[in-house]
C-alpha positions as CSV (number, residue, x, y, z in Angstrom):
1,M,25.7,57.7,-19.7
2,G,23.0,57.9,-17.1
3,L,22.1,54.2,-16.6
4,I,25.6,52.6,-16.8
5,P,27.6,53.2,-13.4
6,A,30.8,55.4,-14.0
7,G,33.1,53.1,-12.0
8,G,33.8,49.5,-12.1
9,S,30.7,48.5,-10.0
10,C,28.9,47.0,-13.1
11,R,28.7,43.6,-11.5
12,R,27.5,44.6,-8.2
13,W,24.8,47.0,-9.8
14,L,23.7,44.3,-12.3
15,A,23.4,41.8,-9.5
16,A,21.3,44.2,-7.4
17,T,19.0,45.2,-10.3
18,S,18.5,41.7,-11.5
19,A,17.4,40.6,-8.1
20,A,15.1,43.5,-7.8
21,A,13.7,42.6,-11.4
22,L,13.0,39.1,-10.3
23,L,11.7,39.8,-6.7
24,L,9.6,42.9,-7.1
25,P,7.1,41.7,-9.8
26,W,6.7,38.4,-8.0
27,L,6.0,39.9,-4.7
28,L,3.6,42.4,-6.1
29,G,1.7,39.6,-8.0
30,E,1.4,37.7,-4.8
31,L,0.1,40.6,-2.9
32,A,-2.4,41.2,-5.7
33,K,-3.5,37.7,-5.5
34,Q,-4.5,38.0,-1.9
35,F,-7.1,40.5,-2.9
36,V,-8.8,38.1,-5.3
37,Q,-11.7,36.8,-3.4
38,P,-14.4,34.4,-4.7
39,G,-17.3,36.7,-3.7
40,L,-15.9,39.8,-5.3
41,S,-15.0,38.4,-8.6
42,N,-17.0,36.2,-11.0
43,D,-14.1,33.9,-11.8
44,P,-11.1,34.2,-9.2
45,E,-9.1,31.5,-10.9
46,R,-9.1,33.5,-14.1
47,Q,-8.2,36.7,-12.4
48,A,-5.3,34.9,-10.6
49,L,-4.0,33.6,-13.9
50,L,-4.3,37.1,-15.4
51,I,-2.1,38.4,-12.5
52,D,0.4,35.6,-13.3
53,Y,0.6,36.6,-16.9
54,I,1.2,40.2,-15.9
55,V,3.9,39.0,-13.5
56,I,5.7,37.0,-16.2
57,G,5.4,39.9,-18.6
58,A,7.0,42.3,-16.0
59,L,9.8,39.8,-15.2
60,V,10.7,39.4,-18.9
61,F,10.7,43.1,-19.4
62,G,12.7,43.7,-16.4
63,L,15.4,41.1,-17.2
64,T,15.5,42.3,-20.7
65,M,16.3,45.9,-19.4
66,V,19.0,44.5,-17.1
67,L,20.5,42.6,-20.0
68,T,20.4,45.7,-22.1
69,V,22.4,47.6,-19.6
70,A,24.7,44.6,-19.1
71,I,25.6,44.7,-22.9
72,G,26.3,48.5,-22.4
73,C,28.7,47.6,-19.6
74,W,30.4,45.1,-21.7
75,V,30.8,47.5,-24.5
76,R,32.1,50.3,-22.2
77,K,34.6,47.8,-20.8
78,V,35.6,46.7,-24.3
79,M,36.1,50.2,-25.6
80,Q,38.2,51.3,-22.5
81,G,40.7,48.4,-23.2
82,P,43.5,47.2,-20.9
83,E,45.0,49.6,-18.5
84,R,48.4,50.9,-19.8
85,R,51.0,52.6,-17.9
86,A,53.8,54.5,-19.4
87,D,57.4,54.1,-18.4
88,D,58.6,56.5,-15.6
89,Y,60.1,59.5,-17.0
90,P,62.5,61.2,-14.7
91,L,61.8,65.0,-14.5
92,P,64.9,67.1,-15.5
93,I,66.6,69.0,-12.7
94,R,66.5,72.7,-13.0
95,E,69.8,74.9,-12.7
96,D,68.6,76.6,-9.5
97,E,67.9,73.2,-7.7
98,R,71.3,71.8,-8.8
99,N,73.2,74.7,-7.3
100,S,71.6,74.6,-3.8
């Protein structure tokens, strides 16, 4: 699977991506609002509100994708099951090793 990390680093990966899914749209929205000026737009408050709606949509979409990958990590963990170790099996000694 390409999106789910191969090792046991799902928690760290999910924490980083959820932080990015929250911060990046918000920061880009705040940056876009800096360019809405009263002289350039007929209704700057409406343009700022439109940017807010786009940011909310991007946040919901990003967090939904993170939740989907989190469910995939959980399914992988459940399907792997607990770690099991076999009993130690002593290797038989060969005849040439016994004689030396």
